[in-house]
Every structure is written in C-alpha cells, then in structure tokens.
DOZA-913141 format. One record per residue (C-alpha): chain; residue in three letters; x, y, z. Coordinates in steps of 0.05 Angstrom, whole numbers, plus 5000, padded with zeros to 4 digits. Last residue first. Layout:
# DOZA-913141
site mol: A type: ALA east: X north: Y up: Z
...
***
This chain:
# DOZA-913141
site mol: A type: SER east: 9165 north: 5547 up: 1298
site mol: A type: THR east: 9196 north: 5483 up: 1327
site mol: A type: ILE east: 9185 north: 5425 up: 1279
site mol: A type: GLY east: 9128 north: 5378 up: 1297
site mol: A type: SER east: 9101 north: 5365 up: 1227
site mol: A type: TYR east: 9042 north: 5412 up: 1236
site mol: A type: ASP east: 9085 north: 5469 up: 1261
site mol: A type: HIS east: 9112 north: 5477 up: 1332
site mol: A type: ALA east: 9107 north: 5518 up: 1396
site mol: A type: TYR east: 9159 north: 5483 up: 1439
site mol: A type: SER east: 9147 north: 5417 up: 1476
site mol: A type: ASN east: 9155 north: 5377 up: 1412
site mol: A type: VAL east: 9134 north: 5308 up: 1387
site mol: A type: LYS east: 9160 north: 5280 up: 1322
site mol: A type: ILE east: 9140 north: 5220 up: 1281
site mol: A type: GLN east: 9180 north: 5219 up: 1217
site mol: A type: GLU east: 9153 north: 5170 up: 1165
site mol: A type: GLY east: 9188 north: 5126 up: 1114
site mol: A type: ALA east: 9178 north: 5061 up: 1152
site mol: A type: CYS east: 9135 north: 5069 up: 1214
site mol: A type: PRO east: 9168 north: 5057 up: 1282
site mol: A type: PRO east: 9134 north: 5089 up: 1317
site mol: A type: ILE east: 9059 north: 5096 up: 1332
site mol: A type: LEU east: 9019 north: 5144 up: 1290
site mol: A type: ILE east: 8968 north: 5187 up: 1327
site mol: A type: PRO east: 8914 north: 5224 up: 1289
site mol: A type: SER east: 8911 north: 5300 up: 1302
site mol: A type: VAL east: 8850 north: 5324 up: 1340
site mol: A type: GLY east: 8821 north: 5391 up: 1320
site mol: A type: ASP east: 8754 north: 5362 up: 1297
site mol: A type: PRO east: 8763 north: 5386 up: 1225
site mol: A type: THR east: 8836 north: 5365 up: 1223
site mol: A type: ASP east: 8902 north: 5403 up: 1225
site mol: A type: ALA east: 8961 north: 5356 up: 1225
site mol: A type: TYR east: 9002 north: 5355 up: 1289
site mol: A type: ARG east: 9041 north: 5291 up: 1279
site mol: A type: SER east: 9045 north: 5302 up: 1204
site mol: A type: TYR east: 9047 north: 5238 up: 1163
site mol: A type: PRO east: 9056 north: 5234 up: 1088
site mol: A type: TYR east: 9007 north: 5203 up: 1092
site mol: A type: SER east: 8939 north: 5204 up: 1126
site mol: A type: PRO east: 8928 north: 5181 up: 1197
site mol: A type: ALA east: 8879 north: 5125 up: 1218
site mol: A type: PRO east: 8830 north: 5144 up: 1272
site mol: A type: LEU east: 8840 north: 5109 up: 1340
site mol: A type: PRO east: 8797 north: 5047 up: 1350
site mol: A type: ALA east: 8741 north: 5054 up: 1401
site mol: A type: VAL east: 8751 north: 5018 up: 1467
site mol: A type: ALA east: 8686 north: 4986 up: 1489
site mol: A type: ARG east: 8642 north: 5023 up: 1537
site mol: A type: ILE east: 8641 north: 5010 up: 1612
site mol: A type: GLU east: 8574 north: 5016 up: 1647
site mol: A type: PRO east: 8589 north: 4996 up: 1719
site mol: A type: GLU east: 8549 north: 4938 up: 1749
site mol: A type: GLY east: 8522 north: 4955 up: 1817
site mol: A type: ASP east: 8543 north: 4981 up: 1886
site mol: A type: PRO east: 8604 north: 4938 up: 1893
site mol: A type: THR east: 8629 north: 4917 up: 1964
site mol: A type: TYR east: 8674 north: 4969 up: 1993
site mol: A type: ILE east: 8739 north: 4981 up: 2030
site mol: A type: GLY east: 8762 north: 5052 up: 2045
site mol: A type: GLU east: 8835 north: 5065 up: 2026
site mol: A type: SER east: 8823 north: 5105 up: 1963
site mol: A type: PHE east: 8755 north: 5131 up: 1983
site mol: A type: THR east: 8774 north: 5160 up: 2050
site mol: A type: LYS east: 8844 north: 5179 up: 2028
site mol: A type: ASP east: 8819 north: 5220 up: 1970
site mol: A type: SER east: 8804 north: 5209 up: 1896
site mol: A type: LEU east: 8810 north: 5251 up: 1833
site mol: A type: ILE east: 8820 north: 5212 up: 1768
site mol: A type: PHE east: 8854 north: 5261 up: 1721
site mol: A type: ALA east: 8861 north: 5260 up: 1645
site mol: A type: PRO east: 8919 north: 5289 up: 1606
site mol: A type: ILE east: 8905 north: 5303 up: 1533
site mol: A type: GLN east: 8910 north: 5265 up: 1467
site mol: A type: TYR east: 8835 north: 5274 up: 1450
site mol: A type: LYS east: 8817 north: 5201 up: 1440
site mol: A type: TRP east: 8874 north: 5176 up: 1482
site mol: A type: ALA east: 8858 north: 5216 up: 1545
site mol: A type: VAL east: 8784 north: 5206 up: 1534
site mol: A type: HIS east: 8788 north: 5130 up: 1532
site mol: A type: VAL east: 8835 north: 5125 up: 1592
site mol: A type: ALA east: 8792 north: 5172 up: 1633
site mol: A type: GLU east: 8730 north: 5131 up: 1613
site mol: A type: ALA east: 8761 north: 5068 up: 1644
site mol: A type: SER east: 8773 north: 5106 up: 1709
site mol: A type: TRP east: 8703 north: 5135 up: 1702
site mol: A type: LYS east: 8667 north: 5069 up: 1699
site mol: A type: MET east: 8708 north: 5031 up: 1750
site mol: A type: ALA east: 8708 north: 5086 up: 1801
site mol: A type: GLU east: 8635 north: 5101 up: 1789
site mol: A type: ALA east: 8616 north: 5029 up: 1804
site mol: A type: PRO east: 8660 north: 5028 up: 1866
site mol: A type: THR east: 8630 north: 5094 up: 1892
site mol: A type: ALA east: 8652 north: 5166 up: 1896
site mol: A type: PRO east: 8686 north: 5179 up: 1829
site mol: A type: ALA east: 8719 north: 5247 up: 1816
site mol: A type: VAL east: 8731 north: 5258 up: 1742
site mol: A type: ILE east: 8777 north: 5309 up: 1707
site mol: A type: PHE east: 8793 north: 5316 up: 1633
site mol: A type: ARG east: 8846 north: 5365 up: 1610
site mol: A type: PRO east: 8852 north: 5420 up: 1558
site mol: A type: PHE east: 8913 north: 5466 up: 1553
site mol: A type: GLU east: 8930 north: 5534 up: 1582
site mol: A type: GLY east: 8998 north: 5563 up: 1601
site mol: A type: GLN east: 9040 north: 5537 up: 1658
site mol: A type: GLY east: 9022 north: 5472 up: 1693
site mol: A type: ALA east: 8968 north: 5459 up: 1744
site mol: A type: HIS east: 8902 north: 5495 up: 1733
site mol: A type: CYS east: 8846 north: 5445 up: 1739
site mol: A type: ALA east: 8886 north: 5395 up: 1782
site mol: A type: PHE east: 8904 north: 5451 up: 1831
site mol: A type: LEU east: 8831 north: 5475 up: 1830
site mol: A type: LEU east: 8809 north: 5405 up: 1851
site mol: A type: ASP east: 8864 north: 5396 up: 1903
site mol: A type: SER east: 8826 north: 5409 up: 1968
site mol: A type: GLN east: 8788 north: 5344 up: 1979
site mol: A type: ALA east: 8823 north: 5320 up: 2042
site mol: A type: THR east: 8835 north: 5255 up: 2079
site mol: A type: TYR east: 8883 north: 5231 up: 2132
site mol: A type: THR east: 8945 north: 5188 up: 2129
site mol: A type: PRO east: 8996 north: 5237 up: 2101
site mol: A type: LEU east: 8971 north: 5298 up: 2141
site mol: A type: GLY east: 9013 north: 5356 up: 2115
site mol: A type: THR east: 9074 north: 5335 up: 2074
site mol: A type: SER east: 9069 north: 5403 up: 2040
site mol: A type: PRO east: 9001 north: 5436 up: 2047
site mol: A type: GLY east: 8964 north: 5392 up: 2060
site mol: A type: GLY east: 8913 north: 5339 up: 2080
site mol: A type: ARG east: 8906 north: 5281 up: 2031
site mol: A type: GLN east: 8883 north: 5274 up: 1960
site mol: A type: SER east: 8889 north: 5215 up: 1912
site mol: A type: LEU east: 8910 north: 5240 up: 1843
site mol: A type: VAL east: 8907 north: 5183 up: 1793
site mol: A type: ILE east: 8937 north: 5214 up: 1730
site mol: A type: VAL east: 8920 north: 5187 up: 1660
site mol: A type: VAL east: 8967 north: 5206 up: 1603
site mol: A type: PRO east: 8960 north: 5227 up: 1531
site mol: A type: LEU east: 9017 north: 5262 up: 1495
site mol: A type: GLU east: 8993 north: 5325 up: 1460
site mol: A type: ALA east: 9064 north: 5356 up: 1459
site mol: A type: MET east: 9039 north: 5420 up: 1492
site mol: A type: GLY east: 8992 north: 5389 up: 1543
site mol: A type: SER east: 9036 north: 5329 up: 1559
site mol: A type: LEU east: 9096 north: 5375 up: 1567
site mol: A type: SER east: 9055 north: 5417 up: 1615
site mol: A type: LEU east: 9041 north: 5355 up: 1656
site mol: A type: GLY east: 9115 north: 5340 up: 1656
site mol: A type: GLU east: 9127 north: 5408 up: 1687
site mol: A type: THR east: 9071 north: 5394 up: 1737
site mol: A type: MET east: 9097 north: 5326 up: 1760
site mol: A type: LEU east: 9135 north: 5350 up: 1821
site mol: A type: CYS east: 9073 north: 5382 up: 1850
site mol: A type: PHE east: 9037 north: 5316 up: 1836
site mol: A type: GLY east: 9083 north: 5283 up: 1885
site mol: A type: GLY east: 9066 north: 5334 up: 1939
site mol: A type: GLY east: 8991 north: 5327 up: 1927
site mol: A type: SER east: 8983 north: 5251 up: 1917
site mol: A type: THR east: 9008 north: 5203 up: 1865
site mol: A type: GLY east: 8988 north: 5152 up: 1811
site mol: A type: VAL east: 9007 north: 5143 up: 1738
site mol: A type: ALA east: 8968 north: 5115 up: 1679
site mol: A type: THR east: 8994 north: 5091 up: 1612
site mol: A type: LYS east: 8966 north: 5072 up: 1545
site mol: A type: LYS east: 9026 north: 5047 up: 1506
site mol: A type: GLY east: 9037 north: 5075 up: 1437
site mol: A type: ALA east: 9112 north: 5090 up: 1439
site mol: A type: TYR east: 9098 north: 5164 up: 1449
site mol: A type: ALA east: 9052 north: 5145 up: 1506
site mol: A type: PHE east: 9106 north: 5103 up: 1539
site mol: A type: GLY east: 9153 north: 5162 up: 1536
site mol: A type: LEU east: 9099 north: 5205 up: 1568
site mol: A type: ALA east: 9092 north: 5154 up: 1624
site mol: A type: ILE east: 9167 north: 5152 up: 1635
site mol: A type: LEU east: 9167 north: 5228 up: 1640
site mol: A type: ILE east: 9110 north: 5228 up: 1691
site mol: A type: VAL east: 9142 north: 5176 up: 1736
site mol: A type: ALA east: 9213 north: 5204 up: 1731
site mol: A type: ILE east: 9189 north: 5269 up: 1760
site mol: A type: GLU east: 9152 north: 5229 up: 1813
site mol: A type: SER east: 9217 north: 5198 up: 1836
site mol: A type: GLU east: 9261 north: 5136 up: 1833
site mol: A type: PRO east: 9218 north: 5093 up: 1788
site mol: A type: HIS east: 9166 north: 5040 up: 1808
site mol: A type: ILE east: 9143 north: 5008 up: 1743
site mol: A type: VAL east: 9083 north: 4963 up: 1726
site mol: A type: ASP east: 9081 north: 4937 up: 1654
site mol: A type: ILE east: 9016 north: 4903 up: 1634
site mol: A type: GLY east: 8997 north: 4833 up: 1612
site mol: A type: ALA east: 8937 north: 4827 up: 1659
site mol: A type: GLU east: 8961 north: 4762 up: 1691
site mol: A type: GLU east: 9033 north: 4786 up: 1694
site mol: A type: ALA east: 9016 north: 4854 up: 1723
site mol: A type: LEU east: 8962 north: 4831 up: 1772
site mol: A type: SER east: 9001 north: 4839 up: 1837
site mol: A type: ALA east: 9035 north: 4901 up: 1809
site mol: A type: LEU east: 8965 north: 4929 up: 1793
site mol: A type: PHE east: 8944 north: 4922 up: 1866
site mol: A type: HIS east: 9008 north: 4949 up: 1896
site mol: A type: LEU east: 9009 north: 5010 up: 1850
site mol: A type: VAL east: 8935 north: 5025 up: 1861
site mol: A type: GLY east: 8945 north: 5017 up: 1936
site mol: A type: SER east: 8999 north: 5071 up: 1936
site mol: A type: SER east: 8949 north: 5128 up: 1923
site mol: A type: PRO east: 8939 north: 5146 up: 1997
site mol: A type: THR east: 8998 north: 5151 up: 2011
site mol: A type: MET east: 9054 north: 5159 up: 1961
site mol: A type: PRO east: 9091 north: 5102 up: 1927
site mol: A type: TYR east: 9126 north: 5125 up: 1862
site mol: A type: ALA east: 9082 north: 5106 up: 1805
site mol: A type: VAL east: 9080 north: 5079 up: 1734
site mol: A type: TYR east: 9023 north: 5037 up: 1705
site mol: A type: ALA east: 9028 north: 5006 up: 1636
site mol: A type: ASP east: 8986 north: 4978 up: 1579
site mol: A type: ILE east: 8920 north: 5009 up: 1600
site mol: A type: GLY east: 8858 north: 4982 up: 1567
site mol: A type: GLY east: 8800 north: 5020 up: 1599
site mol: A type: ALA east: 8779 north: 4957 up: 1635
site mol: A type: LEU east: 8849 north: 4954 up: 1666
site mol: A type: LEU east: 8842 north: 5027 up: 1689
site mol: A type: GLY east: 8774 north: 5010 up: 1717
site mol: A type: LEU east: 8802 north: 4951 up: 1755
site mol: A type: GLY east: 8855 north: 4996 up: 1785
site mol: A type: ILE east: 8803 north: 5047 up: 1807
site mol: A type: TRP east: 8765 north: 4990 up: 1842
site mol: A type: GLU east: 8831 north: 4970 up: 1875
site mol: A type: ASN east: 8844 north: 5041 up: 1899
site mol: A type: GLY east: 8773 north: 5043 up: 1928
site mol: A type: SER east: 8789 north: 4981 up: 1967
site mol: A type: LEU east: 8759 north: 4914 up: 1949
site mol: A type: LEU east: 8705 north: 4866 up: 1975
site mol: A type: PRO east: 8670 north: 4822 up: 1924
site mol: A type: ARG east: 8600 north: 4799 up: 1944
site mol: A type: ALA east: 8576 north: 4731 up: 1968
site mol: A type: SER east: 8505 north: 4711 up: 1950
site mol: A type: ALA east: 8439 north: 4731 up: 1980
site mol: A type: GLY east: 8379 north: 4684 up: 1973
site mol: A type: GLU east: 8351 north: 4702 up: 2042
site mol: A type: LEU east: 8397 north: 4747 up: 2082
site mol: A type: LEU east: 8418 north: 4716 up: 2148
site mol: A type: PRO east: 8403 north: 4761 up: 2208
site mol: A type: VAL east: 8462 north: 4783 up: 2252
site mol: A type: GLN east: 8441 north: 4768 up: 2323
site mol: A type: VAL east: 8477 north: 4808 up: 2377
site mol: A type: GLU east: 8488 north: 4775 up: 2445
site mol: A type: ARG east: 8516 north: 4706 up: 2431
site mol: A type: THR east: 8564 north: 4679 up: 2484
site mol: A type: ILE east: 8639 north: 4679 up: 2475
site mol: A type: ARG east: 8685 north: 4622 up: 2496
site mol: A type: SER east: 8669 north: 4574 up: 2439
site mol: A type: TYR east: 8690 north: 4625 up: 2385
site mol: A type: ALA east: 8757 north: 4636 up: 2420
site mol: A type: GLU east: 8769 north: 4560 up: 2418
site mol: A type: ARG east: 8750 north: 4555 up: 2345
site mol: A type: ALA east: 8792 north: 4615 up: 2325
site mol: A type: VAL east: 8855 north: 4589 up: 2357
site mol: A type: LEU east: 8847 north: 4521 up: 2325
site mol: A type: LEU east: 8830 north: 4555 up: 2259
site mol: A type: ASN east: 8893 north: 4597 up: 2261
site mol: A type: LEU east: 8933 north: 4534 up: 2273
site mol: A type: ASP east: 8902 north: 4501 up: 2213
site mol: A type: THR east: 8913 north: 4561 up: 2168
site mol: A type: GLU east: 8987 north: 4570 up: 2183
site mol: A type: LYS east: 8990 north: 4620 up: 2125
site mol: A type: THR east: 8930 north: 4626 up: 2078
site mol: A type: LEU east: 8884 north: 4660 up: 2126
site mol: A type: LYS east: 8834 north: 4690 up: 2077
site mol: A type: LYS east: 8801 north: 4629 up: 2046
site mol: A type: ARG east: 8806 north: 4583 up: 2106
site mol: A type: PHE east: 8781 north: 4640 up: 2151
site mol: A type: VAL east: 8721 north: 4651 up: 2105
site mol: A type: LYS east: 8699 north: 4578 up: 2105
site mol: A type: GLU east: 8712 north: 4570 up: 2180
site mol: A type: VAL east: 8668 north: 4630 up: 2196
site mol: A type: LEU east: 8613 north: 4603 up: 2150
site mol: A type: SER east: 8614 north: 4535 up: 2185
site mol: A type: TRP east: 8618 north: 4570 up: 2253
site mol: A type: PRO east: 8550 north: 4602 up: 2242
site mol: A type: ILE east: 8547 north: 4677 up: 2254
site mol: A type: GLY east: 8511 north: 4692 up: 2320
site mol: A type: ALA east: 8540 north: 4761 up: 2328
site mol: A type: CYS east: 8576 north: 4742 up: 2393
site mol: A type: SER east: 8606 north: 4681 up: 2359
site mol: A type: CYS east: 8630 north: 4723 up: 2300
site mol: A type: PHE east: 8660 north: 4774 up: 2347
site mol: A type: GLY east: 8697 north: 4720 up: 2385
site mol: A type: ALA east: 8725 north: 4694 up: 2319
site mol: A type: VAL east: 8750 north: 4765 up: 2304
site mol: A type: ILE east: 8781 north: 4766 up: 2374
site mol: A type: ALA east: 8818 north: 4701 up: 2363
site mol: A type: THR east: 8843 north: 4715 up: 2293
site mol: A type: ASN east: 8871 north: 4782 up: 2316
site mol: A type: GLY east: 8906 north: 4747 up: 2373
site mol: A type: MET east: 8939 north: 4707 up: 2318
site mol: A type: ILE east: 8991 north: 4763 up: 2315
site mol: A type: PRO east: 9017 north: 4738 up: 2382
site mol: A type: LYS east: 9041 north: 4673 up: 2350
site mol: A type: ALA east: 9009 north: 4607 up: 2371
site mol: A type: GLN east: 9033 north: 4555 up: 2420
site mol: A type: HIS east: 8962 north: 4527 up: 2422
site mol: A type: HIS east: 8953 north: 4536 up: 2498
site mol: A type: ALA east: 8995 north: 4600 up: 2497
site mol: A type: LEU east: 8951 north: 4631 up: 2444
site mol: A type: ILE east: 8887 north: 4614 up: 2483
site mol: A type: GLU east: 8916 north: 4641 up: 2548
site mol: A type: LYS east: 8939 north: 4705 up: 2514
site mol: A type: ILE east: 8869 north: 4714 up: 2485
site mol: A type: ALA east: 8831 north: 4707 up: 2550
site mol: A type: LEU east: 8766 north: 4737 up: 2522
site mol: A type: ALA east: 8724 north: 4782 up: 2567
site mol: A type: GLN east: 8653 north: 4799 up: 2546
site mol: A type: GLY east: 8629 north: 4868 up: 2566
site mol: A type: GLU east: 8650 north: 4919 up: 2618
site mol: A type: THR east: 8720 north: 4949 up: 2619
site mol: A type: LYS east: 8791 north: 4934 up: 2640
site mol: A type: VAL east: 8835 north: 4914 up: 2582
site mol: A type: GLN east: 8902 north: 4878 up: 2575
site mol: A type: GLY east: 8895 north: 4808 up: 2604
site mol: A type: SER east: 8820 north: 4803 up: 2591
site mol: A type: GLU east: 8828 north: 4819 up: 2517
site mol: A type: TYR east: 8761 north: 4852 up: 2501
site mol: A type: ILE east: 8694 north: 4842 up: 2469
site mol: A type: VAL east: 8652 north: 4904 up: 2481
site mol: A type: VAL east: 8577 north: 4898 up: 2470
site mol: A type: GLY east: 8523 north: 4945 up: 2446
site mol: A type: GLN east: 8451 north: 4949 up: 2472
site mol: A type: THR east: 8457 north: 5023 up: 2489
site mol: A type: LYS east: 8501 north: 5038 up: 2429
site mol: A type: LEU east: 8576 north: 5044 up: 2438
site mol: A type: ASN east: 8605 north: 5111 up: 2416
site mol: A type: PRO east: 8631 north: 5128 up: 2486
site mol: A type: THR east: 8666 north: 5059 up: 2485
site mol: A type: HIS east: 8711 north: 5082 up: 2428
site mol: A type: LEU east: 8769 north: 5120 up: 2460
site mol: A type: ASP east: 8774 north: 5084 up: 2528
site mol: A type: ALA east: 8764 north: 5014 up: 2499
site mol: A type: THR east: 8815 north: 5025 up: 2444
site mol: A type: ARG east: 8864 north: 5056 up: 2492
site mol: A type: GLN east: 8859 north: 4996 up: 2539
site mol: A type: ASP east: 8885 north: 4946 up: 2487
site mol: A type: LEU east: 8858 north: 4889 up: 2445
site mol: A type: ALA east: 8789 north: 4919 up: 2441
site mol: A type: LEU east: 8735 north: 4894 up: 2394
site mol: A type: ILE east: 8675 north: 4940 up: 2397
site mol: A type: LEU east: 8606 north: 4918 up: 2377
site mol: A type: ASP east: 8541 north: 4955 up: 2360
site mol: A type: VAL east: 8572 north: 5022 up: 2339
site mol: A type: GLY east: 8546 north: 5094 up: 2339
site mol: A type: THR east: 8583 north: 5145 up: 2297
site mol: A type: ARG east: 8562 north: 5120 up: 2229
site mol: A type: HIS east: 8604 north: 5094 up: 2172
site mol: A type: THR east: 8606 north: 5113 up: 2098
site mol: A type: PHE east: 8592 north: 5085 up: 2030
site mol: A type: VAL east: 8535 north: 5036 up: 2041
site mol: A type: PRO east: 8498 north: 4995 up: 1988
site mol: A type: ARG east: 8435 north: 4961 up: 2014
site mol: A type: ASP east: 8426 north: 4901 up: 2062
site mol: A type: ALA east: 8476 north: 4932 up: 2110
site mol: A type: ALA east: 8545 north: 4923 up: 2139
site mol: A type: ARG east: 8589 north: 4976 up: 2171
site mol: A type: ILE east: 8660 north: 4967 up: 2192
site mol: A type: ILE east: 8700 north: 5019 up: 2231
site mol: A type: CYS east: 8774 north: 5003 up: 2232
site mol: A type: PHE east: 8828 north: 5022 up: 2282
site mol: A type: ASN east: 8900 north: 5041 up: 2291
site mol: A type: HIS east: 8926 north: 5077 up: 2353
site mol: A type: GLY east: 9001 north: 5089 up: 2345
site mol: A type: GLY east: 9053 north: 5058 up: 2301
site mol: A type: ARG east: 9127 north: 5067 up: 2312
site mol: A type: ILE east: 9137 north: 5101 up: 2245
site mol: A type: LEU east: 9079 north: 5148 up: 2259
site mol: A type: SER east: 9032 north: 5175 up: 2206
site mol: A type: PRO east: 8969 north: 5156 up: 2244
site mol: A type: TYR east: 8921 north: 5101 up: 2225
site mol: A type: ASP east: 8847 north: 5098 up: 2209
site mol: A type: VAL east: 8812 north: 5049 up: 2161
site mol: A type: TYR east: 8738 north: 5057 up: 2144
site mol: A type: GLN east: 8704 north: 4993 up: 2120
site mol: A type: TYR east: 8640 north: 4992 up: 2080
site mol: A type: VAL east: 8601 north: 4928 up: 2067
site mol: A type: TYR east: 8540 north: 4906 up: 2029
site mol: A type: TYR east: 8515 north: 4841 up: 2058
site mol: A type: GLY east: 8513 north: 4774 up: 2022
site mol: A type: LEU east: 8534 north: 4730 up: 2080
site mol: A type: GLU east: 8603 north: 4723 up: 2047
site mol: A type: SER east: 8606 north: 4800 up: 2046
site mol: A type: PHE east: 8594 north: 4800 up: 2122
site mol: A type: VAL east: 8649 north: 4749 up: 2135
site mol: A type: SER east: 8695 north: 4785 up: 2087
site mol: A type: GLY east: 8685 north: 4850 up: 2125
site mol: A type: ILE east: 8705 north: 4815 up: 2189
site mol: A type: LEU east: 8768 north: 4789 up: 2156
site mol: A type: GLN east: 8780 north: 4858 up: 2125
site mol: A type: GLY east: 8781 north: 4887 up: 2194
site mol: A type: ALA east: 8832 north: 4837 up: 2217
site mol: A type: GLN east: 8874 north: 4855 up: 2156
site mol: A type: ALA east: 8869 north: 4929 up: 2172
site mol: A type: MET east: 8890 north: 4917 up: 2244
***
C-alpha cells in the first residue's frame, strides 16, 4: 500500500508538483485496512484534505469507507472482481492472469489505471515505473501498459511549465539528512514506531556516509552506547518514541550530569504505555522538557516541514556538542511517516571547531562561558574522566 502510494507520489514529483502523502495503517499483525491519501499542488503542501478527486479501491472496504469523501466530479477506479461500486472498473485479476504476474502486481495495475484516468502521458509513467520498480521491471511494465489502456481519461492533471522533478522523502528521512548534515558519526536505535524510519534510512546510507549504525537489544543499551560514543569523540544521535524514551531517562540524567552530548529523535505517538503505536500525538513536550531527575539544560526543536527538519536536526547536533548537553528533535507519526517534497533550501551552518582545552587537562574546568572544553581520549599524559556524581573540575567525586 505505502509503496503503491509512493509510486503515485513519484509520478507527481516527476511532473514537478509538490507532494504530501499521508500513510494510515492499524497496529495489527494480520494487517487491516491500510490506505494513503496523496495530495499534489503547485505550491508546498504539508497536509491532506478531506475531499478527494480519485479513489483506487482494491477491496470493498476501501470503496465503502472512502467514497463518501469523493468530490462531485470524482472517480473511483476499482478491481472489478472484488468491488461493487460506480466508476471505472479494471479487471486486475484478468490482467495478472494473462501475463502470469504475481498478485502484488495488482498495485502496479491500479496505479497505471490512475495515471491513465488523470491524463498523465505513458512516457512519463514508464520512466517513473522503470526507476521505482527495480524487480521484474519488464513484467510490471507489461501489466501497467495493459491496465493503462483499459481506463479512459476523466481527470486532467495539468503539466507544469518549466517544472523539474522534486525529491520525495519521508519526514524521518529528512531528519536523517539533517543529522548527516550536522556531522553525526553514529546513529543508535532500537526500532520503535514511528521513529524506525530514521534507523532504516541511515542504515541504508551507513557505508556511503561513513557512519556507524547500531541496533542494540534495548533502549537502555541505546542511550548508554550513545554516551560511550560521545566520550570517545563520536557525534551520536539516537531515535525512539514515548515508551522507549521512558527507558532512556536514567541515561539522559547521566548525559546531563556528566556533560556528555547526545541527540535524541523523539517521534511521538498516542499513549500512555503502548497506546496507539501507529497513530500520531504531540503530548510529550513536557516529558522531554523535564525527563530525568534533577535539573540540567537541554535543547528542544520541533520541525514541521522538510526544510525545518534538515535545518534543526543539523542544529541539534551543533548545539549538543557546543554546550555538551542533550538535544531533542521532537517529531510525531504524521510528520515522521508522512512523505514530502522539499519546501525550499534549508539554511545549514558549517560545523564550528570545538575550543581547544588548556593543559594540564580538567574535564570540568571552569571557564568564562561555563562550557568546559572537550578532550578526546586517548591523550598522552592526560586523564579524561567523566562522572555521574557531583564532581570537582578534574572529574573526581566530591
């Protein structure tokens, strides 16, 4: 479902449109009703509307649930063997059987039918399908071409003059790009919806970007590994959601007391406890503000667009390391898993070098600005201590 939606989004982005895609799925092992709402416009868009122009229905439930939102001039394209409704029927099973294609290629067929109904030229459809359907491409194109020929045009998508193709990425991926732009050396996470996309995205780029990506056994291990990386001089980010962040709070306090920088991507979902794992919420701001015992400074940003996600994710890395504090990037399910074209060029400043320490070295030396310079081990002749207790300038428990 999500991949079929991205295929449609990719067609619009190839035409030069701005795209937003909302992805909806229940937290059910055996599935349930999954759907996407895709909006395209000639200006940046960050949410969907209730009314829709076209519905693609592969089952009866989709037609029953979403047809009430169909605009007056809207069209339903449906699988004729599964759905009873008004609109344009498409004999998907017949097409698949004719080409001896897999059932999953029914998605290819109905997306091609949509493109035909919207008046999108076949040449552009073929270009996008070849780029996105990397497995059994030729067979997918045979299925798509036949489905395209069986649907008549009803909705004309205008071609934008002089427009060029736009990137299309999820909010989690835009956050990941911002972390890379900020200069992270490592990303550590235990998969937890809706933050998991950052882990998957950075893992796919780990070798190319030259970073370490680690999936430990628990969120407790995540935060402690990140703090170990920080002591060793590696700029590190972690990702989680509400319940996972609960497990990180003791490590967060360690970050605050020991002045070990870390960036935390906190993507919110409905709570409390396991709550609504696949639906959105924005209820954890105060939790992020006050988590951990005692008081210590922290930096919190909440981006709402792709450009903001890149800018403030990079800035979170800079601030965490400049001031040796934890920094939070607050997201939610809607932004993290929503799919967007960019809304402009983000302003990302260059990484400033860390101040050089004086010798003999004291990890917690008093300075005019209150920030003690970091020294990365090993350093001959110097002791580099960090301490979770109250401590003196050199890091000895006081």
